[in-house]
ZALUM-236477 format. One record per residue (C-alpha): residue number from 0; y, z, x. Coordinates in steps of 0.001 Angstrom, whole numbers, plus 524288, in hexadecimal, padded with zeros to 5 digits. Example, Ala and Ser with C-alpha at 12.3 -4.5 7.8 and 13.67 -1.06 7.14 Angstrom:
[pt 0 [7EE6C 81E78 8300C]],
[pt 1 [7FBDC 81BE4 83566]],
end
This chain:
[pt 0 [85F5E 84BFB 7EA20]],
[pt 1 [86BB0 84E79 7E1D0]],
[pt 2 [87226 85C19 7E485]],
[pt 3 [870AD 86010 7D5A6]],
[pt 4 [86285 85E7D 7D5E0]],
[pt 5 [85937 86AB9 7D6FE]],
[pt 6 [84D67 869E6 7E08A]],
[pt 7 [840F1 86995 7D886]],
[pt 8 [83849 87434 7DC64]],
[pt 9 [82BE4 871DC 7E3D4]],
[pt 10 [8222F 87585 7D7E9]],
[pt 11 [82919 86DEC 7CE7A]],
[pt 12 [829F7 8630A 7D7BF]],
[pt 13 [81C4D 862F7 7DB8B]],
[pt 14 [81915 86330 7CC65]],
[pt 15 [82170 85844 7C974]],
[pt 16 [81DDA 85013 7D4EA]],
[pt 17 [80E82 85116 7D19D]],
[pt 18 [812C0 84CDF 7C3CA]],
[pt 19 [8197D 84116 7C906]],
[pt 20 [80E2F 83D15 7D1AA]],
[pt 21 [80635 83EA8 7C489]],
[pt 22 [80EE2 835AF 7BDFA]],
[pt 23 [80EF1 82B91 7C79B]],
[pt 24 [7FF76 82BFC 7C82D]],
[pt 25 [7FEA7 82BC2 7BA5E]],
[pt 26 [806B7 81DDD 7BB6A]],
[pt 27 [7FD35 8196F 7C5E8]],
[pt 28 [7F28D 81C0D 7BD1E]],
[pt 29 [7F7EC 81408 7B25A]],
[pt 30 [7F8FA 80894 7BCC9]],
[pt 31 [7EB43 809E8 7C141]],
[pt 32 [7E671 80A39 7B439]],
[pt 33 [7ED13 7FE70 7AF1B]],
[pt 34 [7EC8E 7F606 7BAE4]],
[pt 35 [7E48D 7E983 7BADF]],
[pt 36 [7E0EB 7E888 7CA00]],
[pt 37 [7D6A9 7EE89 7D321]],
[pt 38 [7E1C6 7F11D 7DD01]],
[pt 39 [7E7B8 7FB7C 7D505]],
[pt 40 [7DB90 80142 7CD70]],
[pt 41 [7D2A1 80140 7D9EB]],
[pt 42 [7D9C9 7FEDF 7E61B]],
[pt 43 [7E660 807FA 7E16F]],
[pt 44 [7EF71 7FD90 7E7BD]],
[pt 45 [7FB1B 8048C 7E198]],
[pt 46 [8055B 80F25 7E079]],
[pt 47 [80DF4 8152E 7D5D0]],
[pt 48 [81BA1 81963 7DA07]],
[pt 49 [82612 8212A 7D34F]],
[pt 50 [8336B 82164 7D8DD]],
[pt 51 [840A6 8261D 7D5D7]],
[pt 52 [84BEA 81E4C 7D104]],
[pt 53 [84FB2 81A38 7DE92]],
[pt 54 [841A8 8156B 7E1DB]],
[pt 55 [83D64 82157 7E99E]],
[pt 56 [82F61 82475 7E8CA]],
[pt 57 [82C8B 8311B 7E247]],
[pt 58 [81DF0 82F8F 7E0B5]],
[pt 59 [81218 8277E 7DFD6]],
[pt 60 [8055D 825F5 7DA81]],
[pt 61 [7FA88 82D8F 7E146]],
[pt 62 [7F28E 82050 7E339]],
[pt 63 [7FCEE 81A0C 7EA3F]],
[pt 64 [7FC10 80FFE 7F510]],
[pt 65 [80346 8159D 7FFB9]],
[pt 66 [80CB6 80A84 80327]],
[pt 67 [81029 808DB 7F4EE]],
[pt 68 [81737 815BB 7F413]],
[pt 69 [82191 8116D 7FDAE]],
[pt 70 [82248 803E6 7F8CF]],
[pt 71 [824F3 8060A 7EAE6]],
[pt 72 [83120 80D5A 7ECBB]],
[pt 73 [836A1 80395 7F42A]],
[pt 74 [8337C 7F918 7EA1C]],
[pt 75 [8399E 800CD 7DFAB]],
[pt 76 [8465D 8022A 7E770]],
[pt 77 [845CF 7F372 7E7AA]],
[pt 78 [844EB 7F30A 7D92C]],
[pt 79 [850DD 7FCBC 7D80C]],
[pt 80 [858A4 7F399 7E1AA]],
[pt 81 [854F7 7E673 7DBCC]],
[pt 82 [85666 7EB09 7CCF4]],
[pt 83 [85F28 7F78D 7CCC2]],
[pt 84 [85B5F 80338 7C53B]],
[pt 85 [86662 800BA 7BC0A]],
[pt 86 [86076 7F4D2 7B6E6]],
[pt 87 [852A1 7FA26 7B414]],
[pt 88 [84DD7 7FD08 7A65D]],
[pt 89 [8431D 80392 7A136]],
[pt 90 [83686 7FB25 7A0B5]],
[pt 91 [83B35 7F50C 7ADBE]],
[pt 92 [83037 7F274 7B874]],
[pt 93 [8321A 7EAC2 7C56C]],
[pt 94 [8291E 7E46D 7CEC7]],
[pt 95 [827F0 7DEA3 7DBD3]],
[pt 96 [81E4E 7DAB0 7E657]],
[pt 97 [827B7 7D831 7F082]],
[pt 98 [82115 7DD16 7FCCE]],
[pt 99 [82DAC 7E08A 8037B]],
[pt 100 [83272 7E945 7F92D]],
[pt 101 [8248E 7ECB1 7F3C8]],
[pt 102 [81841 7F0E2 7FA57]],
[pt 103 [81708 7E61A 803CD]],
[pt 104 [80EDF 7DB37 7FDD2]],
[pt 105 [81011 7D3D8 7F287]],
[pt 106 [802A8 7D861 7EB86]],
[pt 107 [8091B 7E5AA 7E84E]],
[pt 108 [8114C 7E628 7DC94]],
[pt 109 [81C75 7F045 7DCD4]],
[pt 110 [81FEF 7F40D 7CE3E]],
[pt 111 [82A8F 7FE51 7CA04]],
[pt 112 [8307E 80245 7BD76]],
[pt 113 [83C95 80B3C 7BBFE]],
[pt 114 [839C4 8187E 7B556]],
[pt 115 [84399 81C3B 7AB5A]],
[pt 116 [848C9 827DC 7A4E0]],
[pt 117 [853B8 82944 79ADF]],
[pt 118 [857BD 81AAA 79E2C]],
[pt 119 [85902 81E1F 7AD47]],
[pt 120 [84F23 81910 7B839]],
[pt 121 [84A03 825CA 7BE25]],
[pt 122 [83F16 81F64 7C769]],
[pt 123 [835D2 814BA 7C87F]],
[pt 124 [82700 812D3 7C6CC]],
[pt 125 [821AC 80A09 7D15C]],
[pt 126 [81417 8041B 7D29B]],
[pt 127 [80E93 7FBDC 7DD81]],
[pt 128 [802BE 7F44E 7DBE8]],
[pt 129 [7FA57 7EA36 7E36A]],
[pt 130 [7F850 7DEF9 7D921]],
[pt 131 [7EBDB 7D828 7D70F]],
[pt 132 [7F2ED 7CBDD 7DBB5]],
[pt 133 [7FFE3 7C612 7DF32]],
[pt 134 [7FCE2 7B71F 7E049]],
[pt 135 [7FDC0 7B077 7EDD8]],
[pt 136 [7F398 7B175 7F809]],
[pt 137 [7EB27 7BD0E 7F819]],
[pt 138 [7F04F 7C86F 7FFF5]],
[pt 139 [7EB2C 7C69F 80D83]],
[pt 140 [7F065 7C770 81B66]],
[pt 141 [7F0DC 7B90A 81E6B]],
[pt 142 [7FC20 7B560 81411]],
[pt 143 [807E5 7AF0F 81CB0]],
[pt 144 [812FB 7B2D2 8128E]],
[pt 145 [816E9 7BB28 80709]],
[pt 146 [81749 7AEC3 7FE92]],
[pt 147 [808B7 7ACED 80000]],
[pt 148 [80656 7BAEA 7FBA0]],
[pt 149 [80935 7B958 7ED01]],
[pt 150 [8139A 7BB05 7E1E8]],
[pt 151 [8209E 7C2A2 7E654]],
[pt 152 [82608 7CACB 7DBF2]],
[pt 153 [83466 7CE47 7DFDB]],
[pt 154 [8399B 7DAC8 7D989]],
[pt 155 [839CD 7D8A7 7CB2F]],
[pt 156 [83908 7DE0C 7BD6D]],
[pt 157 [82B0B 7DCAF 7B7E5]],
[pt 158 [8304B 7E3E7 7AB78]],
[pt 159 [83D68 7E442 7A5C9]],
[pt 160 [83F63 7EF88 79CAF]],
[pt 161 [83144 7EFA5 79976]],
[pt 162 [82FEF 7E08F 797B4]],
[pt 163 [827C5 7D830 7A175]],
[pt 164 [82E8B 7CE93 7A9C4]],
[pt 165 [826A0 7C257 7A53F]],
[pt 166 [82977 7B905 7AFF6]],
[pt 167 [82650 7C219 7BA34]],
[pt 168 [81AA2 7C648 7B445]],
[pt 169 [815FB 7B7EE 7B1FA]],
[pt 170 [81970 7B560 7BFB6]],
[pt 171 [810A5 7BEF5 7C55A]],
[pt 172 [80549 7BB48 7BC5F]],
[pt 173 [80740 7AC89 7C271]],
[pt 174 [80691 7B01E 7CFEF]],
[pt 175 [7FA1A 7BA1E 7D067]],
[pt 176 [7EB40 7B745 7CFA3]],
[pt 177 [7E83B 7C1C6 7C5A6]],
[pt 178 [7F3F1 7C330 7BCF1]],
[pt 179 [7EDC0 7CBCC 7B281]],
[pt 180 [7EA9B 7D579 7BCAF]],
[pt 181 [7F76B 7D4AF 7C48E]],
[pt 182 [8010D 7D6EB 7B86B]],
[pt 183 [7F699 7E0D8 7B3A2]],
[pt 184 [7FA02 7E91A 7BF88]],
[pt 185 [80832 7E652 7BFE9]],
[pt 186 [807B1 7EB75 7AFDF]],
[pt 187 [800D2 7F750 7B3CE]],
[pt 188 [80B5A 7F9E5 7BEBB]],
[pt 189 [8150C 7F900 7B4BE]],
[pt 190 [80CE7 80356 7ABB7]],
[pt 191 [80C42 80BD1 7B5F7]],
[pt 192 [81AF3 80C2E 7B80F]],
[pt 193 [81CF8 80F7E 7AA15]],
[pt 194 [812FD 81A4B 7AAD1]],
[pt 195 [819BB 81FF3 7B666]],
[pt 196 [826C1 81F5B 7AFDB]],
[pt 197 [82158 8263F 7A36B]],
[pt 198 [81BEF 83147 7AB20]],
[pt 199 [8275B 83348 7B33A]],
[pt 200 [82F92 83531 7A77B]],
[pt 201 [82599 83E3A 7A0B9]],
[pt 202 [826FA 8460E 7AE72]],
[pt 203 [835C5 8472F 7AC92]],
[pt 204 [83536 84B1E 79E02]],
[pt 205 [82B6D 855E7 7A002]],
[pt 206 [831D6 85B60 7AC89]],
[pt 207 [83FEF 8574D 7AA55]],
[pt 208 [8417E 8554B 7BA01]],
[pt 209 [84C1D 84D3E 7BFB5]],
[pt 210 [844E1 84219 7C502]],
[pt 211 [84D9E 83E50 7CFAE]],
[pt 212 [84E91 84BDE 7D3EA]],
[pt 213 [83FA4 84BF6 7D492]],
[pt 214 [83E70 8406C 7DBA8]],
[pt 215 [848E0 844A1 7E4F1]],
[pt 216 [84101 851DF 7E7A0]],
[pt 217 [83528 84BEA 7E9C0]],
[pt 218 [839EC 84153 7F33C]],
[pt 219 [84232 84CC5 7FA63]],
[pt 220 [8378D 855A7 7FC2B]],
[pt 221 [82DDA 84BA2 7FF92]],
[pt 222 [836D9 845FF 80A21]],
[pt 223 [83904 853E5 8106D]],
[pt 224 [82A72 855DA 81116]],
[pt 225 [828A4 84876 8176E]],
[pt 226 [83391 84AF8 82161]],
[pt 227 [82D51 857F1 82474]],
[pt 228 [8215E 851CC 826D0]],
[pt 229 [82743 8474C 83085]],
[pt 230 [82E8B 85270 837BC]],
[pt 231 [820A1 8587F 83B67]],
[pt 232 [81D9B 84CBA 8434E]],
[pt 233 [822E2 84C5B 85131]],
[pt 234 [82E72 84439 85337]],
[pt 235 [82A70 837E1 85B8C]],
[pt 236 [8283C 8289D 85AD2]],
[pt 237 [81A09 824B7 858C8]],
[pt 238 [814D0 81795 85A0E]],
[pt 239 [807B0 8107A 85763]],
[pt 240 [803D1 802A0 855E3]],
[pt 241 [7F92C 7FCE1 84D5A]],
[pt 242 [7F345 7EE60 84ECF]],
[pt 243 [7ED88 7E77D 8439B]],
[pt 244 [7E788 7DA15 8408B]],
[pt 245 [7F183 7CFAC 8415B]],
[pt 246 [7F322 7C10C 84062]],
[pt 247 [7F075 7B987 84CAA]],
[pt 248 [7FE01 7B54E 84E53]],
[pt 249 [8012E 7C322 85158]],
[pt 250 [80011 7C7C5 86078]],
[pt 251 [7F207 7CA84 86180]],
[pt 252 [7EF33 7C8BA 853B7]],
[pt 253 [7F500 7D721 850F7]],
[pt 254 [7FDD4 7DDB7 84826]],
[pt 255 [804F4 7E7BE 84F5C]],
[pt 256 [809C2 7F3A8 846A5]],
[pt 257 [81371 7FC9C 8504F]],
[pt 258 [816C5 8092B 84A5E]],
[pt 259 [82067 81310 84EBE]],
[pt 260 [82272 8204E 847A4]],
[pt 261 [82E0B 827F1 84A77]],
[pt 262 [82F84 8361A 84668]],
[pt 263 [83CD6 83B52 846E9]],
[pt 264 [83E39 8489C 8406B]],
[pt 265 [83C79 84754 831A6]],
[pt 266 [83C2E 83876 831FF]],
[pt 267 [831A4 82F03 83633]],
[pt 268 [83315 820B0 8383C]],
[pt 269 [82839 815FE 83A7E]],
[pt 270 [82C2D 8095A 8417D]],
[pt 271 [82400 7FD2F 8436B]],
[pt 272 [82BC3 7F603 84E4F]],
[pt 273 [821D1 7EE26 856C3]],
[pt 274 [8190B 7EB24 84B61]],
[pt 275 [81543 7DCDE 84973]],
[pt 276 [81E63 7D334 84399]],
[pt 277 [81B95 7CE23 83531]],
[pt 278 [8119B 7C4AA 8355E]],
[pt 279 [80E41 7B8D1 82C1B]],
[pt 280 [80344 7BF7A 82679]],
[pt 281 [80323 7C91F 81B07]],
[pt 282 [801BC 7D57E 82225]],
[pt 283 [80F42 7D77B 82314]],
[pt 284 [813B9 7E4DF 81D99]],
[pt 285 [8219B 7E5A3 817BF]],
[pt 286 [82A88 7F222 81A6A]],
[pt 287 [82928 7F8F1 80E38]],
[pt 288 [8196B 7F968 810AE]],
[pt 289 [81B35 7FCEC 81EC8]],
[pt 290 [8239F 808DD 81A6A]],
[pt 291 [81AA2 80BF1 80FFF]],
[pt 292 [80D71 80D27 8188A]],
[pt 293 [815E8 813CA 82429]],
[pt 294 [81BB1 81D7B 81B67]],
[pt 295 [80DE8 81FEC 813F7]],
[pt 296 [807F2 82284 8222E]],
[pt 297 [8126F 82CAB 825FE]],
[pt 298 [8125F 8331C 8196C]],
[pt 299 [802BD 834B6 819E0]],
[pt 300 [8048A 8393F 8278F]],
[pt 301 [80F73 842C5 82658]],
[pt 302 [80F25 847D0 8192E]],
[pt 303 [8047F 84377 80F81]],
[pt 304 [8069D 85009 8072A]],
[pt 305 [814A3 84D3C 80198]],
[pt 306 [816F4 843C6 7F662]],
[pt 307 [8179B 834D2 7F73D]],
[pt 308 [82584 83156 7F3B6]],
[pt 309 [8334A 82CA0 7FA4C]],
[pt 310 [834A7 838D1 80285]],
[pt 311 [82807 83650 80895]],
[pt 312 [82CEB 82A58 80FB5]],
[pt 313 [83D34 82E7D 811A2]],
[pt 314 [839E7 8323F 81ED2]],
[pt 315 [83223 8265E 823FF]],
[pt 316 [838E9 81AAA 82879]],
[pt 317 [8309F 80DBD 82BC3]],
[pt 318 [83574 802E8 8341D]],
[pt 319 [82FE5 7F4CF 836FC]],
[pt 320 [836A6 7E950 83E2B]],
[pt 321 [83A13 7DF75 8332B]],
[pt 322 [8305E 7D2FF 83545]],
[pt 323 [825BD 7DD61 839F8]],
[pt 324 [81918 7DD5D 83381]],
[pt 325 [81D6A 7E9E5 82E3E]],
[pt 326 [82A8B 7E4D6 82882]],
[pt 327 [82930 7D679 82628]],
[pt 328 [832E8 7CD5A 81FCA]],
[pt 329 [83157 7C61D 81470]],
[pt 330 [828F5 7BE2F 81036]],
[pt 331 [81E62 7C25D 81A12]],
[pt 332 [811B3 7C34B 813B1]],
[pt 333 [80D59 7D1F0 811DE]],
[pt 334 [8025B 7D1E3 807FE]],
[pt 335 [7F93C 7D870 811EC]],
[pt 336 [80256 7E193 816A0]],
[pt 337 [7F992 7ECF9 8155E]],
[pt 338 [7F230 7E7EF 820CF]],
[pt 339 [7FCBD 7EAEC 82975]],
[pt 340 [80401 7F6A4 820E5]],
[pt 341 [7F84F 7FE58 82060]],
[pt 342 [7F810 80050 82EEC]],
[pt 343 [80536 80698 82DAF]],
[pt 344 [7FFC1 814BB 82C02]],
[pt 345 [7F6A5 8146D 836D2]],
[pt 346 [801D6 80FB3 83FEA]],
[pt 347 [80842 81A79 83C85]],
[pt 348 [7FCAE 823B3 83D9B]],
[pt 349 [7FADB 81E48 84B05]],
[pt 350 [80903 82152 84F21]],
[pt 351 [808D9 82E3F 84A26]],
[pt 352 [7FB4C 8315D 8500E]],
[pt 353 [801F7 83867 85A98]],
[pt 354 [80AF0 84190 8523D]],
[pt 355 [80143 84481 847A8]],
[pt 356 [7F33D 84338 84CED]],
[pt 357 [7ED54 84AEB 84301]],
[pt 358 [7F24B 84305 836D8]],
[pt 359 [7F026 83467 83AE2]],
[pt 360 [7E57F 82AC0 83A15]],
[pt 361 [7E0B7 81EC4 8414E]],
[pt 362 [7E321 8111F 83B59]],
[pt 363 [7DB8D 80D63 82F3E]],
[pt 364 [7D0C3 8028F 82F78]],
[pt 365 [7D603 7F710 8292A]],
[pt 366 [7E089 7FA95 81E73]],
[pt 367 [7E369 7F056 813E1]],
[pt 368 [7D6B2 7EA18 81197]],
[pt 369 [7D69B 7E186 80598]],
[pt 370 [7CE6F 7D780 7FDD9]],
[pt 371 [7D503 7CDA4 7F49E]],
[pt 372 [7CD19 7C3A9 7ECC2]],
[pt 373 [7D325 7BB23 7E1AD]],
[pt 374 [7CCCB 7B07E 7DA56]],
[pt 375 [7CEBB 7A29D 7DEE4]],
[pt 376 [7C8EC 79A61 7D41A]],
[pt 377 [7C0EC 79C9E 7C6BC]],
[pt 378 [7C385 7A2AB 7BAB4]],
[pt 379 [7C5DB 7B152 7BE01]],
[pt 380 [7D221 7B478 7C5D2]],
[pt 381 [7D169 7C13C 7CE20]],
[pt 382 [7D88C 7C7A6 7D99C]],
[pt 383 [7D1F9 7D2FE 7DFA7]],
[pt 384 [7D6DE 7DCA7 7EA8C]],
[pt 385 [7CE8D 7E57B 7F1FD]],
[pt 386 [7D23E 7EF2D 7FBFA]],
[pt 387 [7C9E5 7F433 805E2]],
[pt 388 [7CAE5 80193 80D6F]],
[pt 389 [7C83C 8029B 81C5E]],
[pt 390 [7C5E5 80F50 82528]],
[pt 391 [7D261 81857 826EF]],
[pt 392 [7D5D9 81D2D 834AD]],
[pt 393 [7D0AA 82A96 8399D]],
[pt 394 [7DA53 8363A 83B6C]],
[pt 395 [7D88E 84214 844C4]],
[pt 396 [7D26D 84A02 83937]],
[pt 397 [7CAF3 8401B 831C7]],
[pt 398 [7C2DF 83391 831A1]],
[pt 399 [7C87C 82874 82B8F]],
[pt 400 [7C444 825B3 81D3E]],
[pt 401 [7BC94 8191F 81B1A]],
[pt 402 [7BF10 80D13 81186]],
[pt 403 [7CD41 810D5 80DFE]],
[pt 404 [7D9C2 80991 80B83]],
[pt 405 [7E205 810DC 815CF]],
[pt 406 [7EDFC 81326 81663]],
[pt 407 [7EE22 80CBE 80853]],
[pt 408 [7E577 813D1 7FDF7]],
[pt 409 [7E03D 80815 7F814]],
[pt 410 [7D214 808C7 7F177]],
[pt 411 [7C72D 80078 7F60F]],
[pt 412 [7C4EE 7F735 7E9F1]],
[pt 413 [7B7C3 7FA96 7E367]],
[pt 414 [7ADC8 7F13B 7E52C]],
[pt 415 [7AA4B 7F0EA 7D585]],
[pt 416 [7B86F 7ECD2 7D3BA]],
[pt 417 [7B7C4 7E27A 7DF04]],
[pt 418 [7AC26 7DC26 7D8F3]],
[pt 419 [7B20D 7DCA7 7CB23]],
[pt 420 [7BEEA 7D5B9 7CE95]],
[pt 421 [7BA82 7CB29 7D6D5]],
[pt 422 [7AD6D 7C36C 7DA29]],
[pt 423 [7A84E 7CACF 7E474]],
[pt 424 [79C7F 7D19D 7E91B]],
[pt 425 [79EAC 7DE31 7F15C]],
[pt 426 [79302 7DE72 7FB2E]],
[pt 427 [7971B 7EA0B 8018C]],
[pt 428 [7A261 7F392 8029D]],
[pt 429 [79FC9 80013 80C3E]],
[pt 430 [7A5C0 80896 81628]],
[pt 431 [7A5DD 80101 8242E]],
[pt 432 [79E7E 80B1D 82A7D]],
[pt 433 [7A3A7 80E95 838B5]],
[pt 434 [7B036 805DA 8385B]],
[pt 435 [7B98E 811D1 83964]],
[pt 436 [7BDAB 814B4 84826]],
[pt 437 [7B6D5 81EE3 8500D]],
[pt 438 [7BEB7 82B19 8548C]],
[pt 439 [7BFC2 839CD 852A9]],
[pt 440 [7C175 83643 8454C]],
[pt 441 [7BCAE 829C1 84060]],
[pt 442 [7C3AB 81E3D 83922]],
[pt 443 [7BFB1 81AE6 82AED]],
[pt 444 [7B568 80FC2 82811]],
[pt 445 [7B9E4 8036D 8216A]],
[pt 446 [7B2BD 7FC09 81894]],
[pt 447 [7A97C 7EFEE 817F6]],
[pt 448 [7AB22 7E7C3 80C2F]],
[pt 449 [7A2FB 7DB67 807F8]],
[pt 450 [7A4FC 7D27D 7FD0B]],
[pt 451 [79F05 7C63D 7F89D]],
[pt 452 [7A587 7BB66 7EE26]],
[pt 453 [79D62 7B8F9 7E2D3]],
[pt 454 [7A5B3 7B0F1 7DA1A]],
[pt 455 [7A49F 7A1B2 7D89F]],
[pt 456 [7B2CF 7A039 7DA3C]],
[pt 457 [7B9CE 7A1A3 7E665]],
[pt 458 [7C361 7AC8E 7E95B]],
[pt 459 [7CE78 7AF3B 7F214]],
[pt 460 [7CCE0 7BAB9 7FC01]],
[pt 461 [7D6BE 7C141 8033C]],
[pt 462 [7D3F0 7CC8A 80D98]],
[pt 463 [7DC57 7D746 8147A]],
[pt 464 [7D349 7DC29 81F65]],
[pt 465 [7DACB 7E3DF 8294A]],
[pt 466 [7D85C 7E76F 8386F]],
[pt 467 [7CDB4 7DD7E 83A86]],
[pt 468 [7D1FA 7DC40 8491B]],
[pt 469 [7D998 7E8B5 84A69]],
[pt 470 [7D1D0 7F47C 8463C]],
[pt 471 [7D74C 8017F 842C8]],
[pt 472 [7DB16 808CA 84F0B]],
[pt 473 [7D69D 816AE 8504C]],
[pt 474 [7DFEA 822B3 8551D]],
[pt 475 [7DF7B 82D35 85F4D]],
[pt 476 [7D28D 827E8 86601]],
[pt 477 [7CC83 82369 859B1]],
[pt 478 [7C58A 81541 858AE]],
[pt 479 [7C952 809B1 85066]],
[pt 480 [7C344 8064C 843FD]],
[pt 481 [7BB87 7FA5F 842CA]],
[pt 482 [7C2BF 7ED5B 83ECC]],
[pt 483 [7C28C 7E7C6 832A0]],
[pt 484 [7B9B7 7DBAB 82F2E]],
[pt 485 [7BA54 7D09B 82627]],
[pt 486 [7B04E 7C799 823B8]],
[pt 487 [7ADF6 7BB43 81A55]],
[pt 488 [7A06B 7B61E 81A1F]],
[pt 489 [79B03 7BE2B 82524]],
[pt 490 [7A5C6 7B904 82E7E]],
[pt 491 [7B1B1 7C117 83402]],
[pt 492 [7BD65 7BA12 82CFA]],
[pt 493 [7CC47 7BC78 82CC5]],
[pt 494 [7CE81 7C352 82054]],
[pt 495 [7DC58 7BF5D 81E79]],
[pt 496 [7DFD5 7B38D 81712]],
[pt 497 [7DA61 7AF82 809DC]],
[pt 498 [7CB64 7AC83 808B9]],
[pt 499 [7C4A3 7A511 7FE7F]],
[pt 500 [7B827 7ABBC 7FAC3]],
[pt 501 [7ACAF 7A50D 7F410]],
[pt 502 [7A064 7A98F 7EE32]],
[pt 503 [797BE 7AFEA 7F7DB]],
[pt 504 [7A243 7B248 80188]],
[pt 505 [7A0BA 7BF43 8085C]],
[pt 506 [7AC2D 7C7A1 80DAB]],
[pt 507 [7A9CE 7D3BA 81693]],
[pt 508 [7B63B 7DD87 8196C]],
[pt 509 [7B365 7E91D 8225C]],
[pt 510 [7C080 7F0EB 8226E]],
[pt 511 [7C40E 7F815 82FAD]],
[pt 512 [7C17F 80654 83403]],
[pt 513 [7CC45 81052 835D5]],
[pt 514 [7CF53 814CC 842EA]],
[pt 515 [7C97F 820D7 84915]],
[pt 516 [7D108 82CA0 84D80]],
[pt 517 [7CE76 83465 859F6]],
[pt 518 [7C4D1 83193 86536]],
[pt 519 [7B79F 8302B 85F91]],
[pt 520 [7AD2E 83B20 86148]],
[pt 521 [7A2B8 83907 86A1F]],
end
């Protein structure tokens, strides 16, 4: 902070902070209420982020996806570098879905708008949202290159001084299966940014705060609290390895995540040297996403009570060898990156099990499970995405929760919504009892989900079902959870790739149970 600025007293800071979060949450409510897709309204696959004029994260909406709160500021800093603050005008908005400067796959649109006050940029409102469709092949692990996965949008203006960039909008509409729904969500993102800009200006009007000083104070205090939390962890190097389903060309058909956590004073470093090389399948996880879920895991373990902002992650560094599955080079496919990226928190938990045995938990059952259906022919065009939870790993003091999307916070898409959006009949969806791993504390159970096609026109279907061959491991003597299962018309089938479903076809997905913790009783 500048030497001329006075520190804000704690009571005033708390009041201002609460108002700031309320402003971001109000903007998020605007987005949800004006969005078109179930991905936003039902699955909560979005985040709203407020940054300062340098692109540092100040606050995010309460319903944010954990990874997005780290990736959106990176994207905003790319917008600043690409366009320059001096060239920005009121009414501008910028968009990209470049995985390497965004969230790690093409399906997410990262959109930001500068917040002006008295003719100067004081910050940015940013929204990340999983779009209903981005063209290309439906998202699945079998895609072999980025160019298969859909339309690529480099950093571009989508609004210039309030005027829509017609050519870009036409390009997006021409490349997606459901253009009205997709553009509807993008316009909702823009509305959200406008709401946040208005609320920040109202906050400044009513409180007369120096916004730069306020953001510096929040980030500084949060950073100090995070460093204090790191100091409380014994110094050392802690290692762990997770194995996951992989392609047949990998040794043993296994993807290896090698995690080494080094604690040194008030700094903590995560290194993934020894992890598998990048693959020609869409499970590669770009560096932004690798950092995001690593930082989230450490924040959750060490200081869950402090605000989420740039200060939370300043003392954390994350490295992975270039060309590895956790830092692939472009144009590696990465649409299904959550199947690997969602295993980074359990890798860090496993590494720190010795140092923090009372805080960590075993691996989740099968994170990042997803069903996508799109019309193949006929008069009605649809593109439906549905997420399916699994079992959470158990910890020393609690059983794992069942049927949740950990480490993300996606919601299970309601049956009524699915049946209204696509020609399917959900025959059953229930807790997969007994699928959690046994232990002193039991892992959470997965979900059993069965549906049948009922439309006369065929549909393209894509499935992400994780941990079919490598179930979630237990910790401290706990047993592994049950492996996931995927069946098509009663026969075990490889879920990856695209499938054509016709009337009467039946799909069964059973997600994995979480690992148990501690030696089973009795």
